[in-house]
Backbone as CSV, one residue per row, in Angstrom:
resi,resn,N_x,N_y,N_z,CA_x,CA_y,CA_z,C_x,C_y,C_z
1,MET,63.307,11.947,95.368,64.087,13.161,95.416,65.557,12.784,95.616
2,LYS,66.397,13.390,94.833,67.827,13.104,94.902,68.470,14.025,95.927
3,LYS,69.065,13.462,96.952,69.746,14.242,97.995,71.170,14.543,97.560
4,ASN,71.740,15.568,98.169,73.125,15.962,97.920,73.375,16.400,96.483
5,TYR,72.378,16.965,95.848,72.503,17.474,94.489,73.645,18.492,94.390
6,ILE,73.698,19.405,95.349,74.720,20.446,95.306,76.115,19.828,95.430
7,LYS,76.275,18.841,96.305,77.572,18.164,96.423,77.976,17.510,95.110
8,GLU,77.016,16.896,94.443,77.297,16.246,93.164,77.745,17.265,92.114
9,ILE,77.049,18.378,92.034,77.416,19.435,91.086,78.802,19.985,91.431
10,ARG,79.030,20.236,92.705,80.319,20.783,93.131,81.476,19.832,92.815
11,SER,81.220,18.531,92.855,82.285,17.574,92.533,82.710,17.711,91.067
12,LYS,81.842,18.285,90.245,82.142,18.445,88.820,82.676,19.832,88.466
13,VAL,82.216,20.864,89.187,82.581,22.228,88.812,83.500,22.909,89.819
14,GLY,83.784,22.262,90.912,84.638,22.879,91.927,83.958,24.077,92.566
15,HIS,84.737,25.137,92.778,84.231,26.325,93.470,83.654,27.380,92.536
16,GLN,83.698,27.142,91.213,83.265,28.197,90.293,81.811,28.600,90.525
17,LYS,81.494,29.813,90.108,80.152,30.367,90.313,79.126,29.601,89.479
18,ILE,78.050,29.195,90.141,76.941,28.503,89.485,75.633,29.121,89.977
19,PHE,74.545,28.855,89.255,73.215,29.198,89.746,72.784,28.132,90.746
20,LEU,72.191,28.557,91.844,71.544,27.636,92.770,70.139,28.157,93.036
21,ASN,69.191,27.245,93.143,67.783,27.588,93.343,67.386,27.405,94.790
22,PHE,66.772,28.446,95.346,66.361,28.447,96.744,64.902,28.883,96.857
23,VAL,64.305,28.588,97.995,62.984,29.097,98.358,63.091,29.717,99.741
24,ALA,62.235,30.703,100.003,62.204,31.340,101.312,60.766,31.683,101.651
25,GLY,60.493,31.795,102.945,59.145,32.084,103.403,59.078,33.299,104.296
26,ALA,58.051,34.130,104.073,57.790,35.318,104.888,56.584,35.029,105.769
27,LEU,56.822,34.922,107.060,55.770,34.646,108.038,55.617,35.881,108.926
28,PHE,54.412,36.441,108.936,54.129,37.618,109.749,53.250,37.245,110.937
29,ASP,53.434,37.968,112.047,52.513,37.799,113.166,51.354,38.787,113.003
30,ASN,50.438,38.785,113.950,49.251,39.653,113.855,49.580,41.135,113.945
31,ASN,50.774,41.475,114.433,51.190,42.872,114.551,51.978,43.357,113.337
32,GLY,52.181,42.484,112.356,52.923,42.863,111.164,54.427,42.699,111.287
33,SER,54.889,42.000,112.324,56.313,41.727,112.480,56.675,40.489,111.673
34,LEU,57.887,40.466,111.147,58.358,39.397,110.273,59.247,38.429,111.040
35,PHE,59.043,37.141,110.797,59.767,36.060,111.457,61.099,35.833,110.740
36,LEU,62.199,35.961,111.467,63.525,35.782,110.890,64.329,34.744,111.662
37,GLN,65.347,34.242,111.002,66.225,33.201,111.528,67.653,33.745,111.580
38,ARG,68.309,33.598,112.745,69.741,33.905,112.788,70.464,32.641,112.375
39,ARG,71.167,32.756,111.259,71.746,31.607,110.574,73.045,31.144,111.219
40,GLY,73.264,29.839,111.176,74.483,29.269,111.714,75.715,29.575,110.888
41,ASP,75.548,29.743,109.561,76.723,29.948,108.709,77.276,31.366,108.787
42,THR,76.419,32.372,108.784,76.893,33.761,108.780,76.723,34.451,110.131
43,LYS,75.954,33.836,111.020,75.629,34.417,112.335,74.763,35.673,112.197
44,LYS,74.228,35.909,110.997,73.357,37.049,110.745,71.951,36.540,110.458
45,TRP,71.013,37.459,110.306,69.597,37.132,110.187,69.135,37.096,108.738
46,GLY,68.142,36.237,108.472,67.539,36.146,107.158,66.201,35.433,107.231
47,LEU,65.571,35.306,106.096,64.298,34.595,105.989,64.551,33.092,106.007
48,PRO,63.719,32.323,106.691,63.879,30.868,106.658,63.648,30.322,105.250
49,GLY,64.416,29.324,104.895,64.297,28.688,103.591,65.573,27.948,103.263
50,GLY,65.685,27.520,102.019,66.895,26.802,101.643,66.852,26.308,100.219
51,ALA,67.811,25.455,99.917,68.007,24.959,98.556,66.939,23.943,98.171
52,ILE,66.604,23.982,96.891,65.671,23.015,96.314,66.487,21.825,95.824
53,GLU,66.091,20.645,96.240,66.770,19.425,95.801,66.253,19.028,94.418
54,LEU,67.057,18.278,93.693,66.658,17.773,92.389,65.384,16.937,92.537
55,ASP,64.446,17.098,91.633,63.148,16.412,91.618,62.189,16.895,92.710
56,GLU,62.477,18.022,93.337,61.604,18.576,94.367,60.970,19.847,93.804
57,ASN,59.705,20.104,94.132,59.075,21.346,93.663,59.231,22.442,94.725
58,PHE,58.928,23.690,94.336,59.098,24.831,95.230,58.314,24.662,96.527
59,ASN,57.055,24.259,96.405,56.190,24.133,97.582,56.751,23.141,98.588
60,ASP,57.076,21.938,98.109,57.592,20.912,99.012,58.937,21.313,99.603
61,ALA,59.774,21.951,98.791,61.087,22.385,99.287,60.934,23.403,100.408
62,LEU,60.022,24.371,100.236,59.856,25.386,101.282,59.261,24.785,102.546
63,LYS,58.280,23.923,102.394,57.709,23.280,103.582,58.778,22.496,104.339
64,ARG,59.617,21.751,103.601,60.681,20.958,104.224,61.711,21.854,104.890
65,GLU,62.217,22.843,104.144,63.263,23.718,104.674,62.767,24.553,105.856
66,PHE,61.568,25.094,105.749,61.026,25.927,106.823,60.901,25.094,108.098
67,TYR,60.413,23.859,107.957,60.279,22.993,109.127,61.652,22.622,109.705
68,GLU,62.602,22.270,108.836,63.941,21.901,109.315,64.590,23.042,110.093
69,GLU,64.368,24.274,109.656,65.030,25.421,110.269,64.258,26.043,111.422
70,THR,62.933,25.816,111.482,62.131,26.495,112.510,61.281,25.556,113.360
71,GLY,61.020,24.353,112.873,60.112,23.447,113.570,58.652,23.778,113.344
72,ILE,58.370,24.677,112.397,57.001,25.129,112.134,56.534,24.567,110.796
73,ASN,55.359,23.934,110.801,54.718,23.518,109.556,54.009,24.737,108.965
74,ILE,54.102,24.888,107.660,53.531,26.081,107.014,52.650,25.708,105.830
75,VAL,51.851,26.684,105.437,51.061,26.635,104.211,51.506,27.833,103.384
76,LEU,51.817,27.619,102.116,52.197,28.706,101.222,50.922,29.393,100.746
77,THR,50.867,30.720,100.882,49.636,31.437,100.541,49.774,32.341,99.323
78,ASN,50.914,33.025,99.173,51.083,33.963,98.065,52.523,33.941,97.575
79,LEU,52.693,34.073,96.273,54.006,34.280,95.703,54.331,35.767,95.824
80,ILE,55.446,36.088,96.466,55.861,37.487,96.610,56.741,37.896,95.444
81,GLY,57.728,37.052,95.093,58.605,37.404,93.992,59.720,36.408,93.782
82,VAL,60.477,36.646,92.720,61.647,35.836,92.385,62.831,36.786,92.365
83,TYR,63.918,36.408,93.045,65.042,37.306,93.252,66.345,36.694,92.751
84,THR,67.023,37.426,91.882,68.384,37.090,91.476,68.986,38.317,90.823
85,HIS,70.263,38.480,91.003,70.969,39.594,90.397,72.457,39.304,90.476
86,LYS,73.201,39.789,89.511,74.642,39.522,89.500,75.335,40.071,90.740
87,SER,74.754,41.078,91.386,75.355,41.621,92.609,75.029,40.782,93.842
88,HIS,74.193,39.774,93.698,73.818,38.921,94.823,74.693,37.675,94.944
89,VAL,75.846,37.679,94.306,76.734,36.512,94.351,77.166,36.242,95.786
90,ILE,77.117,34.969,96.156,77.525,34.539,97.490,78.816,33.747,97.372
91,LYS,79.773,34.073,98.233,80.991,33.265,98.346,80.967,32.640,99.731
92,TYR,80.855,31.320,99.770,80.791,30.587,101.025,82.182,30.443,101.628
93,PRO,82.271,30.201,102.938,83.581,30.063,103.589,84.497,29.012,102.947
94,ASN,83.923,27.977,102.333,84.755,26.933,101.703,85.221,27.318,100.300
95,GLY,84.834,28.518,99.812,85.256,28.982,98.501,84.220,28.805,97.402
96,ASP,83.163,28.016,97.648,82.096,27.847,96.660,81.429,29.194,96.391
97,MET,81.091,29.429,95.107,80.396,30.656,94.732,79.110,30.334,93.984
98,CYS,78.082,31.153,94.222,76.838,30.964,93.484,76.125,32.289,93.301
99,GLN,75.307,32.314,92.265,74.328,33.375,92.098,72.990,32.736,92.421
100,PRO,72.444,33.035,93.608,71.202,32.384,94.004,69.990,32.932,93.261
101,ILE,69.066,32.038,92.981,67.745,32.394,92.482,66.791,31.980,93.597
102,VAL,66.128,32.967,94.202,65.258,32.692,95.342,63.809,32.992,94.976
103,VAL,62.939,32.023,95.212,61.503,32.211,95.057,60.944,32.441,96.458
104,LEU,60.318,33.599,96.665,59.848,34.018,97.986,58.327,33.955,98.060
105,TYR,57.843,33.291,99.100,56.406,33.139,99.329,56.011,33.736,100.678
106,LYS,54.798,34.241,100.738,54.178,34.524,102.024,53.645,33.190,102.517
107,VAL,53.830,32.926,103.815,53.370,31.667,104.389,52.574,31.941,105.656
108,THR,51.751,30.977,106.020,51.040,31.023,107.291,51.348,29.734,108.039
109,PRO,51.321,29.784,109.359,51.645,28.583,110.132,50.509,27.578,110.096
110,ASN,50.880,26.312,110.083,49.921,25.215,110.160,50.197,24.407,111.425
111,SER,51.025,24.977,112.302,51.344,24.382,113.596,51.716,25.526,114.532
112,LYS,51.963,25.193,115.768,52.308,26.198,116.768,53.613,26.903,116.383
113,ILE,53.630,28.226,116.560,54.851,28.998,116.310,55.673,29.004,117.587
114,SER,56.928,28.645,117.441,57.859,28.663,118.563,59.158,29.300,118.095
115,THR,59.832,29.978,118.999,61.141,30.550,118.693,62.246,29.768,119.405
116,LYS,61.933,28.563,119.846,62.870,27.756,120.644,63.832,26.906,119.820
117,LYS,63.521,26.614,118.563,64.329,25.695,117.746,65.756,26.218,117.584
118,LYS,66.719,25.337,117.822,68.125,25.670,117.617,68.821,24.440,117.072
119,ASN,69.689,24.648,116.073,70.519,23.585,115.530,71.681,24.236,114.797
120,SER,72.416,23.489,114.005,73.587,24.066,113.327,73.192,25.118,112.291
121,GLU,71.984,25.030,111.752,71.514,26.011,110.770,70.821,27.204,111.418
122,THR,70.242,26.996,112.588,69.430,28.015,113.244,69.958,28.296,114.643
123,LEU,70.511,29.489,114.827,71.017,29.881,116.140,69.933,30.536,116.981
124,GLU,68.981,31.186,116.298,67.949,31.940,116.998,66.812,32.236,116.036
125,LEU,65.598,32.371,116.566,64.410,32.740,115.790,63.694,33.864,116.516
126,SER,63.195,34.847,115.758,62.478,35.945,116.398,61.665,36.721,115.366
127,PHE,60.672,37.466,115.858,59.894,38.382,115.028,60.497,39.779,115.138
128,PHE,60.496,40.516,114.011,61.043,41.870,113.993,60.099,42.811,113.265
129,GLU,59.986,44.025,113.803,59.259,45.085,113.115,60.174,45.675,112.046
130,HIS,59.573,46.320,111.047,60.356,46.843,109.917,61.397,47.871,110.331
131,ASN,61.163,48.584,111.419,62.095,49.629,111.841,63.060,49.167,112.932
132,GLN,63.070,47.869,113.229,63.971,47.346,114.253,64.646,46.056,113.792
133,LEU,65.080,46.040,112.543,65.689,44.837,111.978,67.117,44.647,112.488
134,PRO,67.519,43.392,112.681,68.902,43.093,113.047,69.796,43.149,111.806
135,THR,71.055,42.768,111.944,71.970,42.701,110.811,71.551,41.552,109.908
136,ILE,71.280,41.859,108.641,70.769,40.872,107.689,71.941,40.217,106.957
137,THR,71.776,38.942,106.626,72.859,38.103,106.119,73.473,38.549,104.801
138,ASN,72.688,39.106,103.873,73.250,39.565,102.601,72.266,40.511,101.906
139,LYS,72.730,41.112,100.788,71.919,42.098,100.065,70.614,41.509,99.525
140,GLN,70.661,40.260,99.100,69.459,39.634,98.556,68.382,39.510,99.633
141,HIS,68.759,39.068,100.826,67.793,38.982,101.916,67.308,40.370,102.321
142,GLU,68.201,41.356,102.304,67.774,42.732,102.599,66.685,43.178,101.630
143,GLU,66.883,42.900,100.342,65.902,43.279,99.317,64.582,42.542,99.534
144,MET,64.654,41.247,99.800,63.428,40.470,99.994,62.671,40.952,101.232
145,ILE,63.386,41.200,102.308,62.748,41.659,103.550,62.125,43.035,103.340
146,ARG,62.836,43.904,102.658,62.295,45.237,102.353,60.993,45.110,101.554
147,ASP,60.981,44.212,100.548,59.772,43.997,99.757,58.642,43.421,100.598
148,CYS,58.971,42.516,101.509,57.933,41.930,102.369,57.204,43.018,103.144
149,PHE,57.958,43.932,103.726,57.334,44.998,104.501,56.664,46.033,103.604
150,LYS,57.238,46.283,102.438,56.711,47.306,101.531,55.362,46.898,100.945
151,LEU,55.266,45.639,100.588,54.041,45.166,99.969,52.924,45.045,100.991
152,ASN,51.756,45.387,100.583,50.592,45.082,101.401,50.248,43.637,101.057
153,LEU,50.802,42.696,101.807,50.732,41.293,101.419,49.306,40.768,101.349
154,SER,48.401,41.390,102.043,47.022,40.925,101.962,46.396,41.245,100.605
155,SER,47.031,42.164,99.859,46.478,42.511,98.546,47.151,41.767,97.411
156,VAL,48.140,40.918,97.733,48.798,40.138,96.679,47.762,39.177,96.109
157,THR,47.636,39.161,94.799,46.546,38.387,94.193,46.998,37.070,93.571
158,ARG,48.292,36.814,93.525,48.769,35.591,92.895,48.719,34.442,93.888
159,LYS,47.575,33.862,94.079,47.403,32.726,94.989,48.013,31.494,94.380
160,ILE,48.511,30.615,95.236,49.077,29.358,94.724,48.214,28.196,95.152
């Protein structure tokens, strides 16, 4: 797997808008609350996940990113959807712009769930009910979170 793919691309295209590929995971507790991460970059909440490195597949990328951000090992159970739209453009503090393409999966834990993990990417972790959501990081995450709660995830039939 080639590390720093995004840095390499940015060295060639500068700050101009590009497509970037991401994965995210929806982890629910037994009460139907959704596990969210308060991000270090925006200080707002979103689904755990991150960028796919060159030569990495979606499954491995999500397992790696979810663990790096939460300390939780996961199993991918269902594909929820693929999200991208011209209105979902992100402008990072350094001026880089992208239109993210996010592949969202329902996941289950394969290790103990803890909300204690903290690092530069993760300021806080917590479960939230659909009617008590915190400030979400961007419109794309709002849409994905809304879909997570809207869908009866146990009836999703696209197993991976």
